[in-house]
C-alpha positions as CSV (number, residue, x, y, z in Angstrom):
1,X,129.8,91.6,27.8
2,X,131.2,94.5,25.8
3,X,133.0,97.5,27.4
4,X,130.0,99.7,27.0
5,X,127.7,97.1,28.4
6,X,129.9,96.7,31.4
7,X,129.9,100.5,32.0
8,X,126.1,100.6,31.8
9,X,125.8,97.6,34.1
10,X,127.9,99.3,36.7
11,X,125.9,102.6,36.4
12,X,122.5,100.8,36.6
13,X,123.8,98.8,39.6
14,X,124.7,102.0,41.3
15,X,121.2,103.3,40.5
16,X,119.5,100.4,42.2
17,X,121.8,100.7,45.2
18,X,121.0,104.4,45.5
19,X,117.3,103.6,45.1
20,X,117.5,101.0,48.0
21,X,119.4,103.3,50.3
22,X,116.4,105.2,51.6
23,X,114.4,102.1,52.6
24,X,117.6,100.8,54.2
25,X,117.8,103.9,56.3
26,X,114.1,104.3,57.1
27,X,113.1,100.9,58.4
28,X,114.4,99.0,61.5
29,X,114.6,95.3,61.1
30,X,111.7,94.7,63.3
31,X,109.4,96.1,60.6
32,X,109.9,92.7,58.8
33,X,108.0,89.7,60.2
34,X,110.9,87.4,59.1
35,X,113.2,89.2,61.5
36,X,110.8,88.6,64.3
37,X,110.4,85.0,63.3
38,X,114.2,84.5,63.1
39,X,114.5,86.0,66.6
40,X,111.8,83.7,67.9
41,X,113.5,80.7,66.4
42,X,116.8,81.7,68.1
43,X,114.9,81.8,71.4
44,X,113.4,78.3,70.8
45,X,109.9,79.7,70.1
46,X,107.5,79.4,67.2
47,X,105.4,82.4,68.1
48,X,106.7,86.0,67.8
49,X,106.9,88.4,70.7
50,X,104.8,91.3,69.2
51,X,102.1,91.7,66.6
52,X,103.3,92.9,63.2
53,X,101.3,93.7,60.0
54,X,100.0,90.5,58.5
55,X,100.8,88.3,61.5
56,X,98.4,85.6,62.4
57,X,96.6,85.7,65.7
58,X,95.7,82.4,67.4
59,X,94.8,82.0,71.1
60,X,96.3,85.5,71.8
61,X,99.6,84.5,70.3
62,X,101.2,86.0,67.2
63,X,102.6,83.8,64.4
64,X,104.2,84.3,61.0
65,X,102.1,82.4,58.5
66,X,104.6,82.8,55.7
67,X,106.9,79.9,55.0
68,X,110.0,79.8,57.2
69,X,113.1,79.7,54.9
70,X,113.7,83.5,54.7
71,X,113.6,83.6,58.5
72,X,116.1,80.7,58.8
73,X,118.3,82.3,56.2
74,X,118.7,85.6,58.1
75,X,118.8,84.0,61.6
76,X,122.6,84.2,61.7
77,X,122.4,87.9,60.9
78,X,119.7,88.5,63.6
79,X,121.9,86.5,66.1
80,X,124.9,88.7,65.3
81,X,123.3,92.2,65.0
82,X,120.1,91.9,66.8
83,X,116.5,92.3,65.3
84,X,116.5,96.1,65.1
85,X,119.8,96.4,63.3
86,X,119.0,93.6,60.8
87,X,118.5,95.3,57.5
88,X,116.4,93.1,55.2
89,X,116.6,95.6,52.3
90,X,120.4,95.4,52.5
91,X,120.3,91.6,52.6
92,X,117.8,91.6,49.6
93,X,120.2,93.9,47.7
94,X,123.0,91.3,48.2
95,X,120.8,88.4,47.2
96,X,119.7,90.4,44.1
97,X,123.3,90.9,43.0
98,X,124.0,87.2,43.6
99,X,120.9,86.2,41.7
100,X,122.0,88.2,38.7
101,X,125.4,86.6,38.8
102,X,123.8,83.2,38.7
103,X,121.5,84.3,35.9
104,X,124.5,85.3,33.9
105,X,125.8,81.7,34.2
106,X,122.4,80.3,33.3
107,X,122.4,82.4,30.1
108,X,125.8,80.9,29.3
109,X,124.4,77.4,29.8
110,X,121.6,78.2,27.4
111,X,124.0,79.1,24.7
112,X,123.3,82.8,24.7
113,X,126.3,84.7,23.2
114,X,128.2,86.9,25.7
115,X,127.3,90.1,23.9
116,X,123.6,89.3,24.1
117,X,123.5,88.2,27.7
118,X,123.5,91.8,28.9
119,X,120.1,92.4,27.4
120,X,118.4,89.4,29.0
121,X,120.0,90.3,32.3
122,X,118.9,93.9,32.0
123,X,115.3,92.8,31.2
124,X,115.2,90.4,34.1
125,X,116.9,92.6,36.7
126,X,115.4,96.0,35.9
127,X,112.4,95.4,33.6
128,X,110.5,93.1,36.0
129,X,109.0,93.5,39.5
130,X,112.3,92.2,40.8
131,X,113.7,95.8,41.1
132,X,110.6,96.9,43.2
133,X,111.0,93.7,45.3
134,X,114.5,94.9,46.4
135,X,113.2,98.4,47.1
136,X,110.3,97.1,49.2
137,X,112.1,94.2,51.0
138,X,111.7,95.9,54.4
139,X,108.3,94.2,54.2
140,X,107.9,90.4,54.6
141,X,106.1,89.9,51.3
142,X,108.7,91.2,48.8
143,X,111.6,89.8,50.9
144,X,110.1,86.4,50.4
145,X,110.2,86.9,46.7
146,X,113.8,87.9,46.6
147,X,114.8,84.8,48.6
148,X,112.6,82.5,46.5
149,X,114.1,83.9,43.2
150,X,117.6,83.4,44.6
151,X,117.0,79.7,45.4
152,X,115.1,79.1,42.2
153,X,117.9,80.4,39.9
154,X,120.3,78.3,41.9
155,X,118.2,75.2,41.2
156,X,117.9,76.0,37.5
157,X,121.7,76.6,37.3
158,X,122.4,73.3,38.9
159,X,119.8,71.4,36.8
160,X,121.3,72.8,33.6
161,X,124.9,72.4,34.8
162,X,126.2,69.5,36.8
163,X,122.8,68.2,37.3
164,X,123.1,66.8,40.8
165,X,119.5,65.9,41.8
166,X,119.9,66.2,45.5
167,X,121.3,69.8,45.3
168,X,118.7,70.9,42.7
169,X,116.0,69.6,45.0
170,X,117.6,71.3,48.0
171,X,117.6,74.6,46.2
172,X,114.0,74.1,45.1
173,X,113.0,73.3,48.7
174,X,114.5,76.7,49.7
175,X,112.4,78.4,47.1
176,X,109.3,76.4,48.0
177,X,109.5,77.2,51.7
178,X,109.8,80.9,50.7
179,X,107.0,80.9,48.1
180,X,104.9,77.7,48.0
181,X,103.8,77.8,44.3
182,X,107.5,77.7,43.1
183,X,107.1,73.9,43.8
184,X,105.6,73.8,40.2
185,X,109.1,74.6,38.9
186,X,109.8,70.9,39.7
187,X,108.3,69.9,36.4
188,X,110.9,71.9,34.5
189,X,113.7,70.8,36.8
190,X,112.8,67.1,36.4
191,X,113.0,67.4,32.6
192,X,116.3,69.4,32.8
193,X,117.8,66.7,35.1
194,X,116.5,63.8,32.9
195,X,118.2,65.2,29.8
196,X,121.3,66.5,31.5
197,X,124.3,65.1,29.7
198,X,126.4,65.1,32.8
199,X,123.9,62.6,34.3
200,X,123.2,60.5,31.2
201,X,124.9,57.4,32.4
202,X,122.0,55.0,31.9
203,X,118.4,54.7,33.0
204,X,119.1,53.6,36.6
205,X,121.5,56.4,37.2
206,X,118.9,58.9,36.0
207,X,116.2,57.4,38.2
208,X,118.5,57.6,41.3
209,X,119.3,61.2,40.5
210,X,115.6,62.0,40.4
211,X,115.1,60.2,43.7
212,X,117.9,62.4,45.1
213,X,116.0,65.4,43.7
214,X,112.7,64.4,45.4
215,X,114.3,63.6,48.8
216,X,114.9,67.2,50.0
217,X,111.5,68.2,48.8
218,X,109.8,65.4,50.8
219,X,111.8,66.3,53.9
220,X,111.1,70.0,53.5
221,X,107.4,69.3,52.9
222,X,107.3,67.1,56.0
223,X,109.0,69.8,58.1
224,X,106.5,72.4,56.9
225,X,103.6,70.1,57.8
226,X,105.1,69.6,61.3
227,X,105.6,73.3,61.7
228,X,101.9,73.9,60.9
229,X,100.8,71.2,63.3
230,X,103.0,72.5,66.1
231,X,101.6,76.0,65.7
232,X,98.0,75.5,64.7
233,X,97.1,71.9,65.5
234,X,96.6,70.9,61.8
235,X,99.4,70.1,59.4
236,X,97.4,71.6,56.5
237,X,96.6,74.9,58.4
238,X,99.2,77.4,57.3
239,X,97.8,80.2,59.5
240,X,96.8,82.4,56.6
241,X,93.1,82.3,57.7
242,X,94.1,83.8,61.1
243,X,95.5,87.0,59.6
244,X,93.7,90.3,60.5
245,X,92.3,91.6,57.2
246,X,90.7,94.9,56.6
247,X,88.8,96.7,53.9
248,X,88.2,95.1,50.6
249,X,90.3,92.0,51.4
250,X,88.2,91.3,54.6
251,X,85.0,91.7,52.6
252,X,86.3,89.4,49.8
253,X,87.3,86.6,52.1
254,X,84.1,86.9,54.1
255,X,82.1,86.5,50.9
256,X,84.1,84.0,48.9
257,X,87.0,82.5,51.0
258,X,90.7,82.7,50.3
259,X,90.4,80.8,47.0
260,X,87.4,81.3,44.6
261,X,86.5,81.6,40.9
262,X,85.1,85.0,41.9
263,X,88.6,86.4,41.8
264,X,89.5,85.1,38.4
265,X,88.5,88.0,36.1
266,X,90.0,90.6,38.3
267,X,93.3,88.8,38.7
268,X,93.5,87.8,35.0
269,X,92.9,91.4,34.0
270,X,95.7,92.7,36.1
271,X,98.0,89.8,35.2
272,X,97.7,90.2,31.4
273,X,95.9,93.4,30.4
274,X,96.1,96.3,32.9
275,X,98.2,99.2,31.5
276,X,100.7,101.5,33.1
277,X,98.4,103.7,35.1
278,X,99.2,106.8,37.1
279,X,96.4,108.2,39.4
280,X,96.3,111.9,40.0
281,X,94.9,112.2,43.5
282,X,95.2,115.9,44.2
283,X,91.8,117.8,44.4
284,X,92.6,119.6,41.1
285,X,93.9,116.3,39.5
286,X,97.2,118.0,38.7
287,X,99.4,116.4,41.3
288,X,99.4,113.7,43.9
289,X,100.6,111.2,41.4
290,X,100.4,107.5,42.5
291,X,100.8,104.3,40.6
292,X,97.8,102.0,40.5
293,X,98.2,100.1,43.8
294,X,97.1,96.8,42.1
295,X,100.0,97.0,39.7
296,X,100.6,96.8,36.0
297,X,100.2,93.7,33.8
298,X,103.2,91.7,32.6
299,X,102.5,92.6,29.0
300,X,102.3,96.3,29.8
301,X,105.2,96.5,32.3
302,X,107.5,94.0,30.6
303,X,106.4,93.8,26.9
304,X,109.7,92.2,26.0
305,X,108.2,89.0,27.4
306,X,106.6,88.5,24.0
307,X,110.1,87.4,22.7
308,X,109.7,84.3,24.8
309,X,107.2,83.0,22.3
310,X,109.8,83.0,19.6
311,X,111.9,80.3,21.4
312,X,112.1,77.0,19.7
313,X,109.7,74.8,21.7
314,X,111.8,71.8,22.5
315,X,111.1,69.6,25.6
316,X,112.9,71.9,28.0
317,X,111.0,75.0,26.8
318,X,107.7,73.2,26.9
319,X,108.4,72.1,30.5
320,X,109.2,75.7,31.4
321,X,105.9,76.9,30.0
322,X,103.9,74.2,31.8
323,X,105.5,75.2,35.1
324,X,104.9,78.8,34.4
325,X,101.2,78.2,33.5
326,X,100.5,76.2,36.6
327,X,102.1,78.9,38.9
328,X,100.2,81.7,37.2
329,X,96.9,79.8,37.0
330,X,96.9,78.9,40.7
331,X,97.2,82.6,41.7
332,X,94.2,83.6,39.6
333,X,91.9,82.1,42.2
334,X,93.5,83.8,45.2
335,X,91.7,86.6,47.0
336,X,94.3,89.2,46.1
337,X,96.7,89.7,43.2
338,X,99.7,90.7,45.3
339,X,97.9,93.7,46.8
340,X,100.0,96.9,47.0
341,X,102.6,96.8,44.3
342,X,104.2,99.2,41.9
343,X,104.3,98.7,38.1
344,X,104.2,94.9,38.0
345,X,102.5,91.8,39.4
346,X,104.6,90.6,42.3
347,X,103.2,87.0,42.1
348,X,104.9,86.8,38.6
349,X,108.2,86.7,40.5
350,X,107.4,83.1,41.4
351,X,107.9,82.2,37.7
352,X,110.1,84.9,36.3
353,X,113.3,82.8,36.9
354,X,111.7,80.1,34.7
355,X,110.3,82.5,32.2
356,X,113.9,83.6,31.7
357,X,114.6,80.4,29.9
358,X,112.2,80.8,26.9
359,X,112.8,84.6,27.0
360,X,116.6,84.3,26.6
361,X,116.2,81.7,23.9
362,X,113.6,83.7,22.1
363,X,115.8,86.9,22.3
364,X,118.7,84.8,20.9
365,X,116.6,83.8,18.0
366,X,115.4,87.3,17.3
367,X,118.9,88.8,17.6
368,X,120.0,86.2,15.0
369,X,117.1,87.3,12.8
370,X,118.5,90.8,12.9
371,X,115.8,92.1,15.1
372,X,118.1,93.2,17.9
373,X,117.4,96.9,17.7
374,X,113.6,96.3,18.1
375,X,114.0,94.2,21.2
376,X,116.7,96.3,22.8
377,X,114.3,99.2,22.5
378,X,111.4,97.2,24.1
379,X,113.7,96.2,27.0
380,X,114.8,99.9,27.5
381,X,111.2,100.9,27.4
382,X,110.3,98.5,30.2
383,X,113.3,99.7,32.3
384,X,112.2,103.3,31.6
385,X,108.7,102.5,33.0
386,X,110.3,101.2,36.2
387,X,112.4,104.3,36.4
388,X,109.3,106.5,36.3
389,X,107.4,104.4,38.8
390,X,110.2,103.7,41.3
391,X,112.4,106.7,41.0
392,X,110.7,109.7,39.4
393,X,107.2,109.8,40.7
394,X,108.0,111.0,44.2
395,X,110.4,113.8,43.2
396,X,107.8,114.9,40.6
397,X,105.1,115.1,43.3
398,X,107.4,117.2,45.4
399,X,108.1,119.5,42.5
400,X,104.4,120.0,41.8
401,X,103.4,120.5,45.4
C-alpha cells in the first residue's frame, strides 16, 4: 500500500467509525436478539426472557430462530458487561476491521500486487452492503452477516494458506451457523484444499485433510439439529415459521409459504437490475428522501463486480462461481429479499467473501491491461453511492425540512 493509499485508508476508516458511533449510542444491547440468546445460554436456557422483533413464539415461549454462533461468540461479553451494556455495533465494527485485515492477506495469497490491494479492499469494505451491515448491527439480521463474513474470510485464508482442513472446516462451521447458505462455500474450499501445495503430499494425505474439513461441519450440523429438536421437537424445524410476520410478508407466506417460485422474479429483479432509487415521500415530493427499502441491485450498487468476469477461469475461480451461484439461486425462492436494507442486497453478503476471489483476480488482470483508471473510477463511484445513502440522506432531509 502506498503512502497516499494508507492515508486514505485511515480517513475512510475514521469515516466508518464516525458513521457507526450514533447507532452505538442509540441502541441498548437488548435490542439485539443475539444478546438475549447469549444471556439465555449463560443461564442454561434455550428460550429468551422477553419477546423481541423477529423472535419465534412457541407455546407462549420466545425463541431466537436464527443460527446460534453469533450468540455464542458474544456470550463472554454479555457475561462480563451484562445484556444492556453489550454493544453489538461496536463488536461488529471490531469484526469488520479484523475481516478487512484478513482480506488483505487473502489478496496477497492471490498474488495481487501490494499497490493494487487497496482498491479491492476499498471495493469490498465500502462499495458493498458490508458497510451498511456494520451500521445496522444493532439488529440481529445484519450482525449475523458480519459474523458470517468474518468466519468465511478466515476459512478462505486458511484454505489458500496453510490448508489445514480441520481449521478451514471449523471456520466454515462458524459461518454456516451464522448464515446457513454459506455452507455452499464448501465447494470452493474443498477445491482450494485439494490443490493447496502445502497439503500436496500424496492422495491419502489429501483425503485425510478433506476428512478433517468435513468433521467440524458434521459436528456443527448435528449440534444445530439437536438445538432445533430441543426447542421445537423436530430437528428440521428451525423456528422460522413461528415468527410473527405482518403486512406484505405475512400475506406472502400465507399465500405461498416461505419458499416458492412465486418470489423468483421479484428477488431476481432486485438482485441484478434494480437501480439506485431515492423516494421523495414529502407531500410536495421535494423532501422526505428515503432509499428504496428493498435495496439496490448488485450491478447498480457495486458495478465494479463486472471486473470479476475478467478473471482467468481456472479450477479455483470456477469453484468460486459455482458456490456463489448456488448461494444466490437459493435466496431467489425465499419470501423476502433481505427486507429493509439500504443501497444493496444484504443476502449477497453470504457470498461477497467468495466473490472477492474472482473480483481481485479480474481487477489484477485489468490493471495489467492498463485499465486501472477506469476501474478505480467505478470503485469510487460505488463508494460514493454508499456515502449518499448511508451518510448524506439524513442531513439533506434535515436541511430541506
